Residue, then its C-alpha position, 0 to 999 in steps of 0.5 A: m492511570k498513566t498519561k501518554t507523554k511525548h516520550d512514549p513510543l508510537l502505538s503504545g497503549g492503543l488498539f495494537d496493545k489489545p489482546f484480541m489483536d494477538s495472532r492465533a498461531t500457537t506453534q513454534t513452527v509455521s503451520t499449514k493453516e498459517w501459511v495457507l491463510g496468512h501468506l497465500v490467501g491473506p494478501l490477495g485482497l491488497i494484491f488485487v487492489v495494487n494490481t488493478i490500480a497499476a493496470l488502470v490508472e494510466k488508461f483512466f487518465t487517458q480517458q478522462t483527458g479525452a472526455m474533458y478536452g476531446v479526443d481530437n485535441v491532440a495539443m491538450i492531450m500532449k500537454m496533460g501527458g507531460v504534466y502526468e509524467v512530471v507528477m509521476t516523477v515527483a511521486k517516485i522521488l517522494a516515495m524514496g523519501t518515505g524510506l526515511l519516515n519508515g525507519w523513524l516509525i519503526q524505531h519509535t514504535q513499541c507495542r504488543q504486535g511488534r514494530m512493523r506489523p501494525w504499520y503493515l495493516i495501517f498502510g494496507f487500509i490507506s492504500i485501499i482507501i486512496g486507491s478507491l478515491i482516485f477513480l471516484f469522480p469523472g473529470k467533467t464533474l469537477g472541471e479543471a479542479y479535477w486535475y488537482y484532485f486526481f494528481f494529489l491522490l496519485i502522489c498520495y497513493h505512490t508515496i503513502g500507500s503503495s510504497y509502504f505496501y511494497l516495502f513491507r510485503d517481503t520484509i514481513c516474512s523475516l518476522t514470521s519465523r527464525s528458521p531460514k528454511e521456513k522464511a524461504f518457503i514463505q517468501y516463495i508462497r507470497k511471491m506465488s500469491w503475488t504473481l500467479i493467482p491474480r492472473t487467473f482472474 
């Protein structure tokens, strides 16, 4: 049996090299079933997670600040608002740095499923897990230590979770087909899934 060395590509010989992970698509072109299930319906779960977190995180932060310090304690609320602003700025800066990590991961990945698709799946699940943990505890449960928990997960979400999701969201279209016409159609379908469908619920 071949042993894995430090020079072996990432993900080689692992789960993503197993035949059961292969795509069930057998046609050379993108079939109706593939674009409906894979590109219109398939991304909805993660889209709902990302949209929900984006819509609720600031409201949740405000509610937790008021619950811990009282809605009349304007000075403390303003102070925590300043901290939140700094944390979000740091998160955005770190998120830009993940582009370098992304390039390194893709360059050093080689498996049956390609270089990008496995990471799309991996970081999709990471986004869901971190997003759920953000709202797991109310502020009063952990006291002042709660803010370390909340801000740490918030930074993790923006740098590790959602940044990879946004990066791979449209890039994955270029791996689906070599036809420019099909790529344009798939991008349209995915954007429709992203912008229109979540707003109907």
